[in-house]
ZAMARGU-4260 file (C-alpha; in steps of 0.2 Angstrom, whole numbers, plus 5000, padded with zeros to 4 digits):
<rodrens>
0) 5234/5096/5172 | 5227/5083/5162 | 5235/5083/5144 | 5221/5086/5129 | 5223/5069/5119
5) 5219/5063/5140 | 5203/5074/5141 | 5197/5070/5122 | 5201/5050/5126 | 5190/5052/5140
10) 5175/5063/5130 | 5177/5049/5117 | 5174/5036/5128 | 5157/5043/5137 | 5152/5048/5120
15) 5152/5030/5115 | 5145/5023/5130 | 5129/5036/5129 | 5127/5030/5110 | 5127/5010/5117
20) 5112/5015/5127 | 5103/5026/5116 | 5104/5013/5103 | 5096/5000/5116 | 5084/5012/5121
25) 5072/5009/5109 | 5069/4992/5110 | 5061/4994/5126 | 5051/5010/5122 | 5036/5002/5111
30) 5022/4997/5115 | 5021/4977/5113 | 5012/4960/5114 | 5020/4948/5126 | 5024/4932/5124
35) 5026/4937/5106 | 5021/4921/5099 | 5005/4906/5101 | 5000/4893/5092 | 4988/4892/5078
40) 4968/4884/5083 | 4973/4888/5101 | 4971/4900/5115 | 4984/4913/5121 | 4983/4924/5139
45) 4993/4939/5132 | 5001/4957/5138 | 4999/4971/5131 | 5014/4980/5138 | 5014/4999/5138
50) 5029/5010/5143 | 5027/5029/5147 | 5038/5038/5133 | 5035/5054/5141 | 5046/5065/5152
55) 5033/5075/5160 | 5015/5066/5156 | 5006/5051/5161 | 4998/5037/5152 | 4979/5038/5156
60) 4970/5026/5143 | 4974/5012/5131 | 4965/5007/5117 | 4968/4989/5106 | 4962/4986/5088
65) 4958/4968/5086 | 4958/4962/5068 | 4942/4957/5059 | 4948/4948/5045 | 4954/4934/5059
70) 4939/4939/5070 | 4941/4931/5090 | 4924/4921/5095 | 4933/4923/5113 | 4941/4938/5120
75) 4940/4940/5138 | 4946/4957/5149 | 4955/4954/5169 | 4949/4966/5182 | 4964/4977/5186
80) 4963/4990/5202 | 4962/5006/5195 | 4956/5004/5177 | 4941/5002/5168 | 4939/4990/5153
85) 4925/4995/5142 | 4922/4980/5123 | 4916/4986/5108 | 4910/4971/5098 | 4904/4973/5078
90) 4894/4964/5068 | 4903/4951/5054 | 4899/4950/5035 | 4904/4932/5037 | 4897/4922/5053
95) 4912/4910/5060 | 4909/4892/5067 | 4917/4890/5084 | 4913/4874/5092 | 4899/4870/5079
100) 4887/4888/5084 | 4887/4901/5069 | 4895/4917/5077 | 4890/4933/5070 | 4900/4946/5081
105) 4917/4949/5086 | 4926/4959/5097 | 4933/4974/5088 | 4940/4986/5102 | 4945/4988/5120
110) 4949/5001/5129 | 4957/5004/5147 | 4954/5020/5153 | 4962/5025/5172 | 4951/5030/5186
115) 4952/5044/5196 | 4970/5043/5204 | 4978/5031/5192 | 4991/5032/5179 | 5007/5026/5170
120) 5020/5038/5176 | 5036/5044/5167 | 5050/5030/5166 | 5035/5017/5173 | 5025/5006/5163
125) 5009/4993/5163 | 5002/4977/5156 | 4985/4975/5150 | 4979/4956/5148 | 4969/4948/5137
130) 4963/4931/5134 | 4961/4926/5117 | 4955/4912/5107 | 4953/4903/5094 | 4967/4909/5085
135) 4967/4909/5067 | 4974/4893/5058 | 4975/4903/5042 | 4986/4915/5046 | 5005/4917/5051
140) 5002/4933/5062 | 4988/4944/5070 | 4992/4965/5070 | 4983/4973/5086 | 4984/4995/5080
145) 4985/5001/5099 | 4983/5022/5104 | 4991/5026/5120 | 4984/5043/5127 | 4992/5054/5141
150) 4986/5066/5153 | 4990/5081/5142 | 4981/5076/5127 | 4994/5068/5118 | 4989/5053/5108
155) 5002/5039/5101 | 4997/5027/5088 | 5007/5011/5089 | 4997/5007/5070 | 5010/5004/5058
160) 5015/4988/5051 | 5032/4981/5049 | 5036/4977/5030 | 5049/4962/5026 | 5065/4970/5023
165) 5060/4986/5026 | 5069/4996/5043 | 5057/4994/5059 | 5044/5008/5059 | 5044/5023/5071
170) 5027/5017/5078 | 5027/5000/5075 | 5008/4990/5081 | 5008/4976/5092 | 5008/4959/5083
175) 5007/4940/5087 | 5016/4929/5078 | 5006/4911/5076 | 5016/4896/5073 | 5009/4878/5068
180) 4999/4871/5081 | 5007/4855/5091 | 5000/4839/5088 | 4988/4831/5102 | 4971/4838/5106
185) 4968/4849/5093 | 4968/4865/5102 | 4987/4869/5101 | 4999/4875/5117 | 4999/4893/5117
190) 5012/4904/5127 | 5005/4911/5142 | 5013/4924/5156 | 5000/4917/5168 | 4984/4908/5162
195) 4966/4916/5169 | 4955/4903/5175 | 4941/4897/5165 | 4944/4912/5154 | 4940/4902/5140
200) 4923/4897/5145 | 4925/4879/5139 | 4933/4866/5153 | 4942/4859/5135 | 4951/4873/5133
205) 4966/4877/5139 | 4982/4888/5138 | 4999/4883/5144 | 5015/4894/5149 | 5031/4895/5139
210) 5041/4903/5154 | 5039/4919/5144 | 5051/4920/5131 | 5048/4939/5125 | 5055/4944/5142
215) 5073/4933/5144 | 5075/4941/5126 | 5075/4957/5135 | 5085/4952/5149 | 5099/4946/5139
220) 5096/4962/5126 | 5100/4974/5144 | 5113/4960/5149 | 5122/4962/5136 | 5121/4984/5132
225) 5127/4985/5150 | 5142/4975/5146 | 5146/4985/5130 | 5144/5002/5143 | 5156/4993/5157
230) 5168/4988/5144 | 5170/5004/5138 | 5172/5016/5153 | 5185/5000/5157 | 5195/5003/5142
235) 5195/5023/5143 | 5199/5020/5162 | 5215/5010/5155 | 5220/5022/5144 | 5218/5037/5157
240) 5229/5027/5169 | 5241/5021/5154 | 5246/5041/5151 | 5247/5045/5167 | 5260/5033/5171
245) 5270/5038/5155 | 5269/5057/5160 | 5276/5052/5176 | 5289/5043/5169 | 5292/5055/5158
250) 5293/5068/5171
</rodrens>
């Protein structure tokens, strides 16, 4: 029979490994916009990544609200099998100029609704793609408040805005950081997972891929967590082996 100290050591190791995994979980559980940054004044193709966090219910609807304090003249969806998208527009208090023309209304909300037989099941995620632009030149970020609806009627409101110097809120809104545009053609080079051909309605408008920096960060974080867990378990196994060896020598 294993001694009490040995059992206690094993329990501590298992608890530590579970704690590491639990701490890593929230980094992947939020609704996010990927890639997380794009150039001011340019166009971008972005994905709203929606994980299903429920153990029993499935995601059947996503609503994304676009900020009207920095309205976007061009917002386009990509057809998704099994999902129906609807686009709502709002009248602007002050028209914006795009390519020399006045734009009096802008997209304020996009809703994706699952068709019969379609859902994002527990343990799965779905990406909802948009083409956006031109992005504002007088802001360093854009906040897209989102609502995630489950088939049991639950609604998770991803609407909390992060504040500098404060802990991350429980339900942070997807946020796209805006960076200074690279010098060149004036449109800016924006990060894009997979640009949609002709999505901007103008042959001079374009978006270029940056390789998905956000996905790379998530992968690195996952590998780091796995390494820590393996290290904790390895240490526990070593301690158990040493205790058994010492017990055998003593007998």
